[in-house]
N, C-alpha and C positions, 0 to 999 in steps of 0.2 A: 539625473542631476548628480554631480559629484558632491558627496557630503563634505562639509567643512572639515578641513584637517586631514582628509584622506590622502591628498597628494603629498602632504608633509610626512605622514606616516609611511607612505609607500616609498618616498625618497629615502627616509631613514632606513627602512628595511633593505632597499636596494644597495645602499651604501655599506651596510653591515655585510651583506652577502658578497658584494664586490671585494671588500677588504679581506674577507675570509678566503674567498676564492684565490685572490692574489697570493695570500700566504701559503696556500696549498701547492702552488706551482713548484715543481722540482727544479734543481739547478740546471738540468739539461733542457728545460723549457716545457716538458710534458707535465701532465697531471696523472695521479694514481687515485682511483676510487677504491672504496671498500664495498665489496659485494657481501651480501648476507651469508653468514655461515649456514651450512646445510647438513641436516642429519643424513641425507642421501650420500653426499660426498664424504662425510666423516665416517659413516658406516662402511662404505665401500673401501676407504683407505685402510680401516682397521682390518677388514677381511683380507685385503691384499697383503698388507705388511705381516699379518699373523701367518699367512700361508708361505710368504717368502722366507721369513726367519723370525719366529716369535721371540726367541731369546735376544737376538741382536736389536730388535725393535721394541723391546719391552717398555722402555720409557715413553716413546711417542704413542704406543698403543694405550698405555695406562692413562696418559693425559687425555687422549681422545675419549676413552670410556668415562673419565670424570666429567668431560663436557656433555656427553650423552646422558649421564646420570642427572646432571644439573638441568638439562633441557627437556627431560621427559615430563609430559603434562600430567595433571591429576587424573585425566581420563585414560592414562596409560600410553598415549601416542606421542609421536614426535612430529615437529613441523618441518616443511621443506626449508623455510627461511627463518632465521633467528629473530627477524623483526615482526613476525606474524605469529602470534601464539597458537591459533587453531592447528591441531594436528592433521596430518594427511596420511593416506594409506601408503604412499611411496616412502615418505620419511620414516614411518614406523617400520616398514618392511626391511629397509636397509639397516636401521639401528638395531633391530632384533637380530639380523644376520651378524652384526658385529659382536654382540654378546654371545651368540652361539659359537662363533669362530674363536673368540678369545678365551671364553670359558672362565670368567672371573667368578668369585664366590657368590656374588649376588645375581648371577645370570638368570637363575630360575625365576625369582620373583619379577625381575625386569621383563623377562619373556612372557610370563603369565599376564602381566598388565598389558603388554603389547597385544597379546592374543585377545584380551577382553576388548581393547579398543577396536581391533579389526572386526571382531564379531559384531560389535555395535554399529560398525560402519558398513555392514553387509557381508562380512566374511572375507577371508584371504582370497577367495575367488574373484573379488572385485579389484585386486591389485592388477595393474596392467601386465599382461602376458601370462597370468596364472591360469586362465581358462582357455583351453584350446591351444592350437599351435601359435596363434597370434602373429603379429608382425615380426619381421626378422631383424629389427633394429632395437632402439632404446626400450620400447615397452617390454621386450623380452628379458631385460637385464635382471629384474627382480626375481623372476622365475628361475633363471639360471643360477643366480647367486644363492637362492634358497636351496636349490638342488645341490650345490657344491658344499654347503655348510651342514647339510643333513636335515634341513627343515622340510624337504620335499624329495620324492623319489628321483634319483638321478636320471632315470630313463624318461622322465617327464619334462626335462628341460628343453626349451625350443632350440632346434638345430640352427647353428650359424654356418652358412655354407662357405667354407674356405675355398671351395671350387669356383667361387665368383672370380677369382684371379685368372681363371682360364678363359673368361669371356673377353670379347673385344673391349678395349678401353672405353669406348663410347657407352657400352652397356654397364660395365663395371662401375664407371663413375657415377651412375645413378644412385648408388648406395650413399655417396656423398660423405658428409662428416661422420656418419655412423660406421664407416668402413674400418677404422682402426679397431673398434670393439668387435665387429663381426669377424675380422681376420684373427685376432688374438684368441678369442673364444672358439673360433672355428678350428684353429690349430689344436687347441686343447681337446675339443670334442673328437677331432679326427684321430687323435692318439689314444683317447680313453674310452670312447663309446663304440659299440659294435656297428658295423656297416657291411653291406654287401660287397662282393668283389669289384663290380664296376665302380661303385662310389669310392671304395678304398683306393683304387688305382688313380682316380681323379684327385683325391685328396693328397696322395703322395706327389703327384705332379704339381699341385697347386702350392704346397707348403713352402718350398724354397722361394717362390715368387712372393708369397704373402709376407714372409719374414724380411725379404729385401725391401718390399714396399713399406713395411713398418719402420725399418731403419731410415728410409728416405723421408718420412714425415716427422721423425723425432728431432726436436730442436737441439742446439748445442747445450741448452740447460736441462735436457732430459725431458722437456715437456712435449706433449702432443696436443695441439690446439690450445695450449695454455690452460688445460682443463684437468685439475687434479682428479676429478671424478672419472674421466676417460682414461687417464694414466693408470689409475687404480685397476680399472677393468682389464687393461692391457697387461699390467703386471700380474694380475691374478691368473689370467688365461695362460700366459707364457710360463708362469711358475709351475702350474699344475701339469703343463705339457712338458716341462723340463727342456724348453727350447730358448734359444736366443739369449744367452746369459748376459751379453753386452747390453741389449735393449732393457732387460730386467734391471740391471744394476743402475742404469741411468733413470729408469722410472722410479725406483726406490729413492734415489737421490733427490729427484724432483719432489716427491711427496714429502720427504723430510724437510726440504727447503721451503715448502709452501704451507706447512702446518703453522697455524696461528699460535700465539702465546697461550691462548686459553685451551689449546688442544684440538680445535676444530679445523675443518677445511671448508672453503667455498666451492661451488660447482665450477667456477672459473677463477683463475688467479686474480685477474682484474680486467678492466676494459680500457686500458690506458690510452690507446689511440682514439677510440670513440669518445671518451669523456674529454680528451684534450680538444677535439673539434667542437664539442658542445660548449666548452669553456670559452673558446674563441667567439662563438656566436653570441653567447651571453654577454661577454665584455664588449662586443661590437655594438650591442643595443645601448650600452652605457657610454659609448664613445671612448672606451678605455683600451684601445689596442696598442698604445705606445709601449715600447720596451719589450715587445714580444718577438724580436728577431730570433732569439734562441728557440722559441716555440715553432716558428716557421721552419727553421733549420732542422729541428728534431722531427717534425712531421715529414719533411722531405726525406730524411734519412730512413724512415720506416716504410717507404714505398718499395714494392717488389720490383727491382730493376732487372730481374731475370724471370724466366717462366717458372711457374709452380708445376713441376712435372708430374707429381702424383695424381693430379686431376686434369692434367693437360691444359692448364690455364696460361695465358700469355703474360708477359711482363706488363707492369703498369698499375696493378691494383694495390689496395691497402687492406690490412687485416684489422681486427679489433684490438690486437695486442701483439707484441713481438717477444721472442723470436720465432715461436712455433705456431702463431696464428696463421690462418689461411686467408689469402686475399679474397674479398667478397664485395658484393655490389653496394650494400648499404654504407659501409665505412669508406669505400672508395668515393662514393658521392659526398659523404660528410667531409672527407679530407679535401676534396676539390673545392667544396664550398668554403671551408675554413681558409684555404690558401688564397682564394680570391679576396677574402676579407683582409688577409695579411699582406696584400699588395703584389702578388705574383701577376705577371702578364700572361696573356693567352698563348704566346709563343714559347713559353718556358717548356723545356723538354718534359718535365714532370706532368704539366697540365696536358700536353699533347698525348703523352702515353696514357694518362689516366682516363681521358675522354675516349680515346681509342679502345681502351680496355672495356669501358662500360658499353660502348656501342657494339662491341663484339659479343657481349654477353646477353643481349636482348633475346627473349623467347620468341617463338613463332607467332604467338598471339599478341605480341607487342609489350608484354609485361616483363618484369625482371624478377628472377629468383636470386638467391645469394651466391651460389657457387656453380651449380651445374645447370646448363640450359635445358629447358623443357622437362625439368624434373618434377616429381610429384610427391617427394618423400618428406615427411615431418617438417623441419624448419627450412627445407630447400625447395619449397613449392612456390609458385608464383604468388607474389604478395603486393596488394595495392599500396601499402605504406612504403615498401621498398621502392616500388615503381615510381611513386610520387617523389620520393627523395632523389632518385636518379634523374627524373625529369627536371627538377629544380636545379640540380648541379649542371646538367648539360645546357639548360636554358641560360643559366648564369654566365656560361662561357660562350654563348652564342653559337652552339653547335647542335647537330642532331635534329634538324627540323622535321623530316619525315619520320624519324624514329620516335620523336616526341609525340607527333600526331597519332601514331599507332598506339603508343603507350596510353594516351588519354582515352582512346577508344576501349582499351582493355580495362582501364579503371572504371569507366562508365558501365561496362558489362558486368563488373564484379559487385556493384552496389546492391544492397538489399532493398526490398520494397519500401522500407521506412527511410531510405536515404543513407544509412550507415554503411561503413566498410570495415573489413577485418584487418588485423595486423598479425603476421606470423609470430612476431617477437614480443608482443605485449598482449596482456589479457584484455578481454572485452573488445569494444569497438570504438572507444574514444580515441586511442592513438591513431588507428587507421583512418578514421573519419576526419580527424583534425589535420593529419598530414596531407591527405588528399585535398582538403579545402585550402590549405596553405599553398599547395602547388597550383591549383587553379587561380588563386589570387596572384601568385608570382608571375603567372603567364598572362595576366590581364583578362582572365576568362571567368570572372566571378558570376557572370550571368548565365553560365551553362547550367542546364537542369541538374547535373550531378553536383555542382557546387551549391546550388540553391537547396537541394535535398540534404546535403551534408550539413549546411548551416542550420536548417530547420531541426535536424535530428540533434545536433549539439545543444541548441537552445532548449529543446524539449527535454533533454536528459539531464539538465542542470538540477542539482538538488536544492531544496529550499534554503539551505544555509549558504548557497553561493558556490559550492564546490562541485566537482564531478567525482562521484564515488568516495568523497571524503579524503582524497589523496592529493598531495601537492603536485605530483607528476601529471595526473590526468587533468587537474584544474589548469595547470600551466599550459599543457598542449591545447586544450580547448580554448582558453582565453587568447593565446597568441594567434590561433587560426581565425578566431572571430575578429580580432583587431586587424589581421592581415587582409581579411575580405571586406573590410570597411565598416564594421560595427562601430558606432560612435563611442568615444571614450567615456561619455556620460550616460550611455545606455544602461538601463537597470541591470540586466544580466552581467554586463561587464563590470560595473561598479561592485556588485555583490561578489563577483569572483575575485577582484582585486582586494576587497576588504577581507575575504576569507584567507587569501594568501598572506596578507600582512599579519592577520591575527594568528595564523598558524606558524609563523616564523618563531624559532627559538631565540633566546637572548643573544646567543653567540653568533647568530647570523645564518643558521642553517634551518632546514626543514626535516621533518621525520620522513625517511625513505620508506616506501611501501613496496611489498612484493608484487609489483605490476609486471615485471619481466617474465617471459616464458622461455625456459631452457629445456627443449625436448618436451613437447606435448604439454603435460600438466605440471611439470616441475617449475616452481616459481623462484624468483630471486629479486632482491632489491639492491640498488646501487645508490650510495649517498650522493655522488656527483651527477648522476642522471637527474636526481631530484633537485639538487641545489641549482644546477646550471639552467635547467628549463624554467624553474620558478623565477630566477633572476632575469632570464631572457624575456619572459612574459611581462614582468613588472617594468623592465627597462623600456619595452615597446609602449606600454601604456603611459608611462611618464612622458615619453616623447610626444605622444599624441595628445595627452592632456595639457601640454604646454608647460610642464614643470621644468624648472631649471636643470 
């Protein structure tokens, strides 16, 4: 039963959130979120800028070190995300590398405190990539950077095979979004580390191709994947190699342009395309899509109208941000769904190109990954949540019947015994389970065993206070999915979730973002607009179902 006054409180909360979201819209129609600052990205940027030109970059380095000083915890460690105080091994490893590389007067005590934290957390060997050869992508970064700044023996750094450029494109592309870092660091290692004659010959053949490939993925703003963290890795590798001065100069310019006033960097600049689509979906639940013509036009302008040649992707996709983001499945699905809300017709060229793009990216098993078909690497492996998002987008436009059927079978095969499902891009299993449940509901298949199992798991995992994991994001995802699948608006779990969301809203109309996002394995981030838009979307749906005005 709905408690007296809850609908009025929820309406007031939704109104505040709507007004704030409208005020956040840019003049061009898009939205810009704030991603949490990261000790990983900030530490990497300091190392790269110090190696590039410590004198020329003295001021941004000093500002970054001040931010790292202010965010070092009492336990000696640093967090991945500034919204989440507990320290992490990765955050601490890269912050320590920054103090080692820059060499300020207080480096020694800062480093000693960091070592104490790592010792208490199981030792430096627990940092990804520090023990054994390890994977050849992101988890190797900390081990390589420590080797480059003198915290580890240089010969122990995991090798990055620049020779991958000699493979057929189909195989090379499997490295996916990690390839810029692999190539830049691989060029550096090829020039500085010993190798046998056969490997040296392969490296010499591969290097010009690697540098040409890196130039092809660098955006006009100097960005690579709109990721300061990755740009810093590329700058570091090419600086030590003494290669590609033009790429290095643009990388340094991008880092200087994306440093925040407090001296920090986020792992990504922002997720502007993604959060714009989320804002559209949230406002749609409130019936507030009027006046968003510029938003529609801006979303259309961000579509890739030509192929993305570095990965051999066709035209028609969307990235999470422009200009150097790469087209991928999840945000292509999100953009198509938002454009349908904004009144486009199914015969619009952008819609036809986008749905074709998605259908062409389906994996053999019926699932979807982000960039590379049939990949199994880090964040580019098959994902039930991404698959569910694509299914809803295609179904919304009335296309992809056989492809959708195969996708649903892949999702059903991915569920755990308890009915939950994972998500590549978000921690835990709430996001994946909720997204899949929402997809089954959208297709009118709420009675399928997978949907029933997902619903049971969500209900069973709700906390006593009405939230999921004490976060607005996970609570909103679970609440919306339960409402979509037919859970009554006055059901106890629903009412408790709504009450928690209303109570958790801040007076200015926003919610506290939590580091629920995953960026490369265990590196977390938070986004204020992921939080606010999904909370508003869930409240808006509940208010409609509860019969509120």
